[in-house]
C-alpha positions in Angstrom: -14.3 56.0 29.1 -16.4 54.0 26.6 -19.7 52.6 27.7 -18.7 48.9 27.0 -15.7 49.4 29.3 -17.9 50.9 32.0 -20.4 48.0 31.7 -17.6 45.5 31.9 -16.1 47.0 35.0 -19.6 47.3 36.6 -20.3 43.7 35.8 -17.0 42.6 37.4 -17.7 44.6 40.5 -21.2 43.2 40.9 -20.3 39.7 40.2 -17.3 39.7 42.6 -19.4 40.8 45.5 -19.5 37.2 46.7 -17.4 34.3 45.5 -20.0 31.9 44.3 -17.3 29.5 43.2 -17.0 28.5 46.9 -20.4 29.4 48.2 -22.7 27.7 45.7 -22.3 23.9 46.2 -21.4 21.7 43.2 -24.4 19.5 43.9 -26.8 22.4 43.6 -25.0 23.6 40.4 -25.5 20.1 38.9 -29.1 20.0 39.9 -29.7 23.5 38.3 -28.1 22.5 35.1 -30.1 19.2 35.0 -33.3 21.3 35.5 -32.4 23.3 32.4 -32.2 20.2 30.4 -30.3 19.6 27.1 -30.0 22.6 24.8 -31.4 22.2 21.3 -29.2 24.8 19.5 -26.5 27.4 20.1 -28.9 30.1 21.1 -30.3 27.8 23.8 -26.7 27.0 24.9 -26.0 30.6 25.4 -29.4 31.2 27.2 -28.8 28.3 29.5 -25.3 29.6 30.4 -26.9 33.0 31.0 -29.5 31.4 33.3 -26.7 29.6 35.2 -24.8 32.9 35.8 -27.9 34.7 36.9 -28.6 31.9 39.3 -25.1 32.4 40.8 -25.7 36.2 41.0 -29.0 35.9 42.9 -32.5 36.9 41.9 -32.2 40.6 43.1 -29.0 41.2 41.2 -30.4 39.5 38.1 -33.5 41.8 38.3 -31.3 44.9 38.7 -29.0 43.9 35.7 -32.1 43.2 33.6 -33.8 46.5 34.2 -30.5 48.4 33.7 -30.1 46.7 30.3 -33.3 47.7 28.6 -32.5 51.3 27.9 -29.0 50.2 26.8 -30.5 47.8 24.2 -32.3 50.8 22.7 -29.1 52.8 22.7 -27.0 50.1 21.0 -29.7 49.3 18.5 -29.5 52.8 17.0 -25.9 53.7 17.8 -23.9 54.7 14.7 -21.4 52.2 13.3 -17.7 52.9 13.2 -15.9 53.5 9.9 -14.6 50.3 8.3 -10.8 50.0 8.1 -9.8 47.4 5.5 -6.9 45.3 6.8 -7.5 41.8 5.5 -6.0 38.8 7.4 -6.8 35.2 8.0 -7.2 35.2 11.8 -8.1 37.9 14.3 -7.3 37.4 18.0 -9.7 39.3 20.2 -7.4 39.3 23.1 -9.2 41.5 25.8 -6.5 41.1 28.4 -4.9 37.8 27.3 -1.4 37.6 25.7 -0.9 36.0 22.3 1.2 33.4 24.1 -2.0 31.6 25.1 -2.5 30.6 21.5 -1.1 27.1 20.8 1.5 26.8 18.1 -0.8 24.3 16.3 -3.4 27.0 15.9 -0.9 29.7 15.0 0.5 27.6 12.1 -3.0 27.0 10.7 -3.3 30.7 9.6 -0.6 32.6 7.8 -1.6 36.1 8.8 -2.8 37.3 12.2 -4.1 40.5 13.8 -4.4 41.1 17.5 -7.2 43.4 18.6 -7.4 44.8 22.1 -9.9 47.5 21.4 -13.2 47.0 19.6 -14.8 48.9 16.8 -18.6 48.5 16.3 -20.7 47.7 13.2 -24.4 46.9 12.9 -25.5 46.0 9.4 -29.0 45.4 8.1 -28.3 41.6 8.2 -27.1 42.0 11.8 -30.3 43.8 12.8 -32.3 41.0 11.2 -30.3 38.4 13.2 -30.7 40.3 16.4 -34.5 40.9 15.9 -34.9 37.1 15.7 -33.0 36.7 19.0 -35.3 39.3 20.6 -38.3 37.5 19.5 -36.9 34.3 21.0 -36.0 35.9 24.4 -38.1 39.1 24.5 -37.8 39.8 28.3 -34.2 38.6 29.0 -32.8 42.1 28.5 -29.4 41.6 30.1 -28.9 38.5 27.9 -29.9 40.5 24.8 -27.8 43.5 25.6 -24.5 41.5 25.9 -25.3 39.6 22.7 -26.0 42.8 20.9 -22.8 44.4 22.0 -20.7 41.4 21.0 -22.5 41.1 17.7 -21.5 44.7 17.0 -17.8 43.9 17.9 -17.7 40.8 15.8 -19.4 42.4 12.8 -16.8 45.2 12.8 -13.9 42.7 12.8 -15.5 40.6 10.1 -16.2 43.7 7.9 -12.6 45.0 8.4 -10.5 41.8 8.1 -12.7 39.3 6.2 -11.0 36.6 8.4 -11.3 32.9 8.3 -11.4 32.7 12.1 -12.0 34.8 15.1 -10.0 33.6 18.1 -11.0 34.4 21.6 -10.7 33.5 25.3 -14.3 33.5 26.2 -15.7 30.2 27.5 -17.0 32.2 30.5 -19.1 34.5 28.3 -22.7 33.4 27.9 -22.6 35.1 24.5 -20.2 32.5 23.2 -22.6 30.0 21.6 -24.8 32.7 20.1 -21.6 34.2 18.6 -20.6 30.7 17.2 -23.9 30.6 15.4 -23.5 34.2 14.2 -20.0 33.4 12.9 -21.3 30.4 11.1 -23.8 32.6 9.3 -20.9 34.8 8.2 -18.7 31.8 7.2 -16.2 32.5 9.9 -14.8 30.0 12.4 -15.2 30.8 16.1 -12.2 29.4 18.1 -11.6 29.5 21.8 -8.3 29.1 23.7 -8.0 28.4 27.4 -6.0 31.1 29.2 -6.6 30.6 32.9 -7.2 27.9 35.6 -10.6 26.4 35.7 -12.7 24.8 38.5 -16.2 23.3 38.5 -18.3 26.5 38.2 -21.4 26.8 36.0 -20.2 30.2 34.8 -18.4 28.1 32.2 -21.4 25.9 31.3 -23.0 24.8 28.1 -20.7 26.7 25.7 -19.9 25.7 22.1 -17.2 26.9 19.8 -16.0 25.5 16.5 -12.9 24.5 18.4 -11.9 25.0 22.1 -8.2 24.4 23.0 -7.5 23.2 26.5 -4.3 22.3 28.4 -5.0 18.7 29.1 -7.6 16.0 29.1 -8.7 16.8 32.7 -10.1 20.1 31.4 -12.0 18.3 28.6 -13.8 16.2 31.2 -14.4 19.2 33.5 -16.1 21.2 30.7 -18.1 18.2 29.6 -19.3 17.8 33.2 -20.4 21.5 32.9 -22.5 20.5 29.8 -20.2 22.1 27.2 -20.6 20.5 23.7 -18.2 17.5 23.8 -16.9 17.5 20.2 -15.2 20.9 20.2 -12.1 20.2 22.4 -8.5 20.0 21.3 -5.7 19.4 23.8 -2.6 21.6 23.2 -0.3 23.4 25.6 0.5 27.0 24.6 3.7 28.9 25.1 2.3 30.6 28.2 2.3 27.2 29.9 5.8 26.2 28.5 8.1 28.6 30.4 11.7 27.5 29.9 14.6 28.3 32.2 17.0 30.9 31.0 20.6 31.3 32.0 20.3 35.0 32.7 17.6 34.5 35.3 18.9 33.1 38.5 17.0 31.9 41.6 16.8 35.1 43.6 13.7 34.4 45.7 12.9 31.5 47.9 9.1 31.9 48.0 6.8 33.9 45.9 3.1 34.2 46.8 0.8 34.7 43.9 -2.3 36.5 45.1 -5.9 36.5 43.7 -9.0 38.2 44.9 -8.3 37.7 48.6 -10.1 40.0 51.1 -8.1 42.0 53.6 -8.6 39.5 56.4 -7.1 36.8 54.3 -4.3 39.1 53.1 -3.5 39.7 56.8 -3.1 35.9 57.4 -0.9 35.5 54.3 1.3 38.4 55.5 1.7 36.8 58.9 2.7 33.4 57.3 5.2 35.0 55.0 6.7 37.1 57.8 7.3 34.0 59.8 9.1 32.4 56.8 11.2 35.6 56.4 12.3 35.5 60.0 13.9 32.2 59.3 16.2 33.9 56.7 14.3 33.1 53.5 13.7 35.7 50.8 10.0 36.3 50.1 8.1 38.1 47.3 4.4 38.8 46.7 2.8 39.3 43.3 -0.7 40.9 43.3 -3.2 39.8 40.7 -3.3 42.4 37.9 -7.1 42.7 38.1 -8.5 41.3 41.3 -6.0 42.2 44.1 -6.6 45.1 46.4 -3.4 46.9 45.7 -3.8 49.4 48.6 -4.2 46.6 51.1 -1.3 44.7 49.6 1.0 47.7 49.9 -0.2 48.3 53.4 0.2 44.7 54.7 3.3 43.4 52.9 5.8 46.0 53.9 8.5 43.4 54.7 8.3 41.5 51.4 9.1 42.5 47.8 5.9 43.4 46.0 6.3 42.5 42.3 4.7 44.8 39.7 3.7 43.4 36.3 5.0 46.6 34.7 8.6 45.9 35.7 8.7 42.1 36.1 7.0 39.7 33.6 5.2 36.8 35.0 7.5 34.4 33.2 10.6 36.0 34.9 8.8 36.0 38.3 8.2 32.2 38.0 11.8 31.5 36.8 13.5 33.5 39.6 11.6 31.8 42.5 12.3 28.4 44.0 8.8 27.9 45.3 5.4 29.3 44.0 2.6 29.6 46.6 -1.1 30.2 46.0 -4.5 29.1 47.1 -5.5 28.3 43.5 -4.0 30.0 40.5 -3.0 29.5 36.8 0.5 30.4 38.0 0.8 27.1 39.9 0.3 25.2 36.6 2.8 27.5 34.9 5.3 27.0 37.7 4.9 23.2 37.7 5.5 23.0 34.0 8.6 25.2 34.4 10.1 22.8 37.1 9.4 25.2 40.0 8.2 23.7 43.3 4.5 24.5 43.9 2.9 25.1 47.3 -0.9 25.1 47.8 -2.1 27.4 50.6 -4.4 25.3 52.8 -4.1 27.7 55.8 -5.5 31.1 54.8 -8.9 29.8 54.0 -9.2 26.2 55.0 -12.8 25.9 53.9 -11.8 26.9 50.4 -9.0 24.4 50.4 -11.3 21.6 51.5 -13.6 22.4 48.5 -10.9 22.3 45.9 -11.2 18.6 45.4 -15.0 18.8 44.9 -14.3 21.6 42.4 -12.0 19.3 40.4 -8.9 21.5 40.9 -6.5 19.8 38.5 -3.4 21.1 40.3 -4.1 18.8 43.2 -3.0 15.9 40.9 0.4 17.5 40.5 3.3 16.9 42.9 2.9 19.7 45.4 3.4 20.7 49.1 0.9 22.3 51.5 1.7 25.6 53.1 0.9 24.2 56.6 3.4 21.4 56.2 6.0 23.8 54.8 5.6 26.2 57.7 5.9 23.5 60.3 9.1 22.3 58.7 10.5 25.8 58.6 9.4 26.6 62.1 11.4 23.6 63.3 14.6 24.7 61.6 17.4 26.1 63.8 18.8 29.6 63.1 
């Protein structure tokens, strides 16, 4: 396994140890961002976003990540570049785990040739080294910040060398490297474009960023990101194909209720299992779809024996949404997809009531859609006669 993959997985594990989205108050987040002030340039935007994320991680975790990063900076500074593979195109989509369907049609039409890259080569030219040395001089002791910037510069440099693109397209508003990379791309005469690919709440993980353009699903997300201090002139509202799921005749409504899981802990999964079991006992068909990254698959398999457990390998998310009559979740991108597809949406207010109460404060856009609450739904079903 390559070191960047290991680092990414380690970072995910460390940062998911506690859900700061619900434990760090919005008021405190706003106060912290106010304390940082107004960034003067793209480097400072990235650094402020880094500071926000380290604040959410906690001081001890920040210290651990910083110390871990110093030897890795030395490693990546001297690591040999990969061989260049010439494959010219106008736009490169650095997809990570996102589907090309998150790219709005307006953006697709702008460039005549596209390449999607899910794996990264690395290149570190003399001009890249000069650029990075300037960044080191500006933030000499922020080693974790410098490490991630270094790794991403190497990725971007490789794609620019290989493809000579007009634009690099990413899903990376959550990355504190984003604004530094916008500056780096400008130095290479390449546009840096971001496309929204998942649900967003008020969380300073997504603060201060700037791209040449940032595509979002509707105006509510523009206002959310501006409140998070992102640069205000970058936003374009456009709904991609991933959010425009259309009914198909060959897919019938086979399931009454599908619960779309996230990163729930076992105690919450037990509550969800109990709720769905009670719904099943009234004669309804029920399915559960684990999150492809965050769900504890062992716990899901153990607890939801009475329900169909969907697998992304055998059932596409679009087909899952189209075959269900009701989509249930605490908060999820899937609820927006289901709503746009004409499927009834149900917000789970029972499994973790404290989280539900905070959704309004966190500016959860789905609350403005027509929806039902799981507690009301279960009361209604419980009162039905067999």
